[in-house]
C-alpha positions, 0 to 999 in steps of 0.5 A, a space after each residue: 652786393 657782390 655775388 657768391 661764387 658757389 663753383 669755380 672751374 679754373 683752366 679745366 683739361 680733360 684729355 682721353 687717350 686714343 691708342 698709345 700715341 694719340 689723345 683726344 682733348 675733350 676739354 681744353 682749358 676751360 674756366 667759368 664761375 657759377 654764382 649761388 642761385 643762378 642758372 648757368 648754361 652750357 651751350 655747344 653742338 654734339 661732341 664739343 665737350 659739354 657733357 664731359 665738363 659736367 662729368 668732371 666737375 661731378 668727379 666721374 672722371 679724374 681731371 687732366 688738369 686745372 682745379 675745380 672749387 666748390 664753396 672755395 674748396 678745391 674738389 678736383 685737381 689735375 697734375 698732368 700741366 705741372 708734370 708737362 711744365 717739368 718735362 718742358 723745362 728739362 727740355 729747354 735746359 738740355 737745349 741751353 734755353 734755360 740755366 740749371 738754376 732756373 730749372 731747378 726753381 721750376 722743378 721745385 715750384 711745380 713739384 709743390 704744386 703737385 703735392 698740394 693737388 694730391 693733397 687736396 685730392 686725398 682730402 676728399 676721400 670716399 667718406 667725404 665724397 659722399 658729403 660732396 655728392 649730396 650737395 652736388 647732383 646730376 640729372 642725366 641725358 637719357 632717363 631710361 638708361 640712367 634709371 635701374 630697371 630692376 629697382 621701383 620707383 620708390 627705391 631709385 629715389 630713396 637710394 641716395 637717402 639710404 647711402 646717406 645713412 637714414 634708416 627709418 623707413 616711414 620717414 623715407 617713404 615720407 620724403 619719397 611721396 612728397 618729392 614725386 608730388 613735387 615733380 608732378 607724380 603721384 605717390 602710387 608711382 612709387 611702387 612701379 618700374 621705370 619701364 612703365 612711365 613715359 620718357 617725360 615721367 622718367 626725366 621727372 623720376 631722375 629730377 626727383 632722385 637729385 632733388 630728394 638730397 636737397 643739394 646746392 648745385 644740380 648739374 642738368 646734362 641735356 635733361 630734354 634732348 631725348 623727350 618730345 617737344 611737347 614734354 620738354 616745355 613741362 620739364 623746363 618749367 618744372 626745372 625753373 619752379 624748383 630752381 625758384 622755390 628750393 634756390 638751387 643753383 644749376 649748371 644747364 647743358 644743352 645744344 639749343 640756345 633758345 631753350 638756354 636763353 629762356 631758362 639761363 642767367 648766363 650762358 657760355 657757348 662752347 666749341 671743340 673743347 673750349 669756351 668761345 664766348 660768355 655773357 648774360 643770355 640777354 647780352 649774348 643774344 643782343 651782341 653776338 661777337 664770336 662767329 660760332 655764336 652767330 652760326 648757332 644763333 642763325 640755326 634757331 627756327 622761328 615760328 613765322 613761316 615768312 621770316 623762316 622761309 627767308 632765314 639765312 644760316 651762317 656757316 661757321 669755318 674756323 679756318 676762314 673765320 679767323 687768322 691766328 698765324 701771327 697771334 693766337 687767341 685768348 679769352 678777353 672782356 670785350 665789355 663788362 661781364 661779356 667775354 669772347 676767345 679772340 686775339 688782339 685784332 679781333 677784340 678791337 673789332 668787336 669793341 667797335 661793333 659794340 660801341 657802334 651799337 650802343 650809340 
């Protein structure tokens, strides 16, 4: 039975201007699918573009290029790539590389794509946006910064229901109390303010705020990185239980591969705005191909003092580890379901490694 794709990210680009002439390519040509009911892990070091990817999907940013599809409908559309294609075609025509007829064809094709993207974007007006945010919720990294200090827990959790148009106070209170108990808190907490709770409790409040809307997809942006290690396991287990009981689909963003492996069905490894490796969690740990993935795996501490003492860290150096002077890299399927960002030479090398390990 073929899996249902709930969210599809295609060639996502998110650039930010740095002054008048420079720009930061926070996310650069990222593509992946998330199947309904799965936990999809997005892992990488700080600053690699993980959080920006999540925020772009939920439309906190207007994306620079690419498309995001939710249940088959395009909810995000970037037009920068189409404009760049027109600009490049005009330059090529001026240089004599293409004819005027070819230029006209390229311009017409890209203008048509721009119109489609603008139409899809306008279709998700503010009113439709509210329906979208009912189905896609986000759990933010810093629990204290994401909760309004002037609102009680009851008001914070109930805000989404009120925006949705629900006015029955008794119904709202009933739902708030129910979701508080679901996330491991009690009814008495509803009248308190965020500063009266610990970090783990505040994160539970953030989870409750997201889950009360009965979403299809939750984007969990490093929900445990600001918590103590002892509390991290509790929050992970809570998300695991909610995923199983409510049938949630989760995009789990983190920088700890060990945590992501425990929680995720598939993992995408991100480096410098690009996905460099993607596969099931078991296969990614059993057969890591990309040097950056191997570097991340080598950094995972083990609860064995002897093994830990002899552990050798692998340092990833893009200049030393790759030679893209003759051919650039692209995303390639080394074997079914396992993709690596590499060129032909590296691809053949990874295929040989896999075949040897399978013997």
